[in-house]
C-alpha positions in Angstrom: 0.3 -0.1 0.3 0.8 3.5 -0.4 0.5 6.0 1.9 0.9 9.3 1.5 1.9 11.7 5.3 1.8 15.4 5.1 3.3 17.9 7.9 1.5 21.3 8.4 4.4 22.6 10.5 7.0 25.0 8.1 10.0 23.3 7.1 11.9 25.5 9.1 10.4 23.8 12.7 12.8 20.8 11.3 11.3 16.9 10.8 7.8 15.7 12.5 9.3 12.8 14.8 5.6 11.1 15.1 5.1 11.6 11.4 8.4 10.0 11.6 7.4 7.1 13.8 4.5 6.2 11.8 6.8 6.2 8.7 8.8 3.7 10.7 6.0 1.6 11.4 4.5 1.5 8.2 7.8 0.5 6.0 8.3 -2.0 8.6 5.1 -3.6 7.8 5.8 -3.6 3.9 4.1 -0.1 2.7 5.6 2.2 1.0 5.9 5.5 2.8 6.4 9.4 1.3 6.0 12.3 3.6 6.0 15.8 2.7 5.9 19.5 3.7 2.3 21.4 3.2 3.4 24.6 1.5 1.0 26.8 0.9 1.6 29.4 -2.9 -0.6 31.6 -3.6 -0.8 31.6 -6.9 -2.3 27.7 -6.9 -3.9 28.0 -3.3 -2.8 24.5 -0.4 -5.2 22.5 -1.0 -4.1 22.0 -5.0 -0.4 21.5 -4.3 -1.4 18.6 -2.0 -4.0 16.9 -4.5 -1.3 17.2 -7.1 0.7 15.4 -5.0 -0.8 12.9 -3.8 -2.1 12.3 -7.7 1.6 11.8 -8.9 2.2 9.6 -6.1 -0.9 7.4 -6.6 -1.6 7.2 -2.9 -3.8 4.7 -1.4 -4.5 6.4 2.0 -3.3 9.7 3.0 -3.0 11.0 6.9 -2.2 15.1 7.7 -0.7 16.4 11.5 -2.2 19.4 11.5 -2.0 21.1 14.8 -3.9 24.3 16.0 -2.7 27.4 18.1 
């Protein structure tokens, strides 16, 4: 299974340990996993950017770690 995970914090925040643990467990179970940052692009919008990446990767499952401050 192809699993795509998205990190919603800025790339400058560094790697996300929680998503890393999840990705490791999924990979050990035999899944193909990719972790991407959600970058907001004024001209294309965040939703289109995420949808394009999911489509390009042909993900079966998509997850996002979301923070609310």
